[in-house]
C-alpha positions in Angstrom: 16.0 -11.1 -2.6 15.0 -11.5 1.1 11.7 -9.6 1.3 11.5 -10.2 5.1 14.4 -7.8 5.6 12.6 -4.9 4.0 11.4 -2.0 6.1 8.3 -2.3 8.2 8.2 1.4 8.9 4.9 3.2 8.5 4.8 6.8 7.3 1.4 8.2 7.8 0.6 10.8 5.2 -2.6 12.8 4.5 -2.0 12.9 0.7 0.7 10.9 -1.1 2.7 13.1 -3.5 5.5 12.2 -5.9 8.0 14.0 -3.6 6.9 11.9 -0.6 6.9 8.7 -2.7 10.4 9.3 -3.9 11.7 10.1 -0.4 10.5 6.8 1.0 12.7 3.8 1.3 11.8 0.9 -1.0 9.5 -1.5 0.8 8.3 1.1 3.3 4.7 0.9 4.5 3.2 4.3 3.6 -0.1 4.0 5.5 -2.5 1.3 6.7 -6.1 0.9 8.0 -8.9 -1.5 8.9 -12.4 -1.5 7.5 -14.8 -3.0 5.0 -13.7 -2.5 1.4 -17.0 -3.3 -0.3 -15.4 -3.9 -3.8 -13.2 -6.7 -2.4 -14.8 -8.2 0.7 -18.0 -8.0 2.7 -16.1 -8.2 6.0 -13.5 -6.2 7.8 -10.0 -6.3 6.4 -6.7 -4.7 7.2 -4.9 -2.9 4.3 -1.4 -1.5 3.9 -0.1 0.9 1.2 3.6 0.1 0.4 6.3 1.5 -1.8 7.6 -1.0 -4.3 10.9 -2.7 -4.0 12.4 -1.7 -7.4 13.9 1.6 -8.6 10.8 3.0 -10.4 9.0 4.5 -7.4 5.8 2.6 -7.7 3.4 1.5 -5.0 0.6 -0.8 -4.2 -2.0 -1.6 -1.6 -2.5 -5.1 -0.1 -5.2 -6.4 2.2 -5.7 -9.4 4.5 -7.2 -10.6 7.7 -7.6 -7.8 10.4 -5.5 -9.8 12.9 -2.5 -10.1 10.5 0.3 -7.7 11.2 1.2 -5.1 8.6 4.4 -6.8 7.5 2.5 -10.1 6.9 -0.1 -8.3 4.8 2.7 -6.5 2.8 4.3 -9.9 2.0 1.3 -12.2 1.7 -1.8 -10.0 1.2 -4.1 -9.7 -1.8 -3.3 -6.7 -4.0 -6.0 -4.1 -4.7 -6.1 -4.1 -8.5 -8.2 -1.0 -9.0 -6.8 2.5 -9.0 -10.0 4.1 -7.9 -10.2 2.0 -4.8 -6.5 2.6 -4.1 -7.0 6.4 -4.3 -10.0 6.1 -1.9 -7.9 4.3 0.6 -4.7 6.3 0.1 -5.4 9.9 -1.2 -2.8 10.9 -3.8 -2.2 13.2 -6.7 -2.6 12.2 -10.3 1.1 11.7 -10.9 1.3 9.2 -8.0 -1.9 7.4 -9.1 -0.2 6.7 -12.4 2.6 5.0 -10.4 0.2 2.5 -8.8 1.3 -1.0 -9.6 -1.7 -3.0 -10.9 0.2 -6.3 -11.7 
């Protein structure tokens, strides 16, 4: 699968719900931001929340250098492996939090 052909669209949402997640295209960037995420780095990073590529409507957040573009972080960033941190960055309901891809 050619991941570089996946969408680089960003859909800014206040709170991610299962309805919004299901309506997004696979690979879409849901939201993004720049800041210090103390649990993962002591310096500023850029993060992107992305819908998964498969049919199960999962999602994940990746982070990288602040000067990287969103698509580069989506493809090459480091995954946030903690649902509490993910929810702090991307507010969501409990059903969507269960869909967060840890691995």
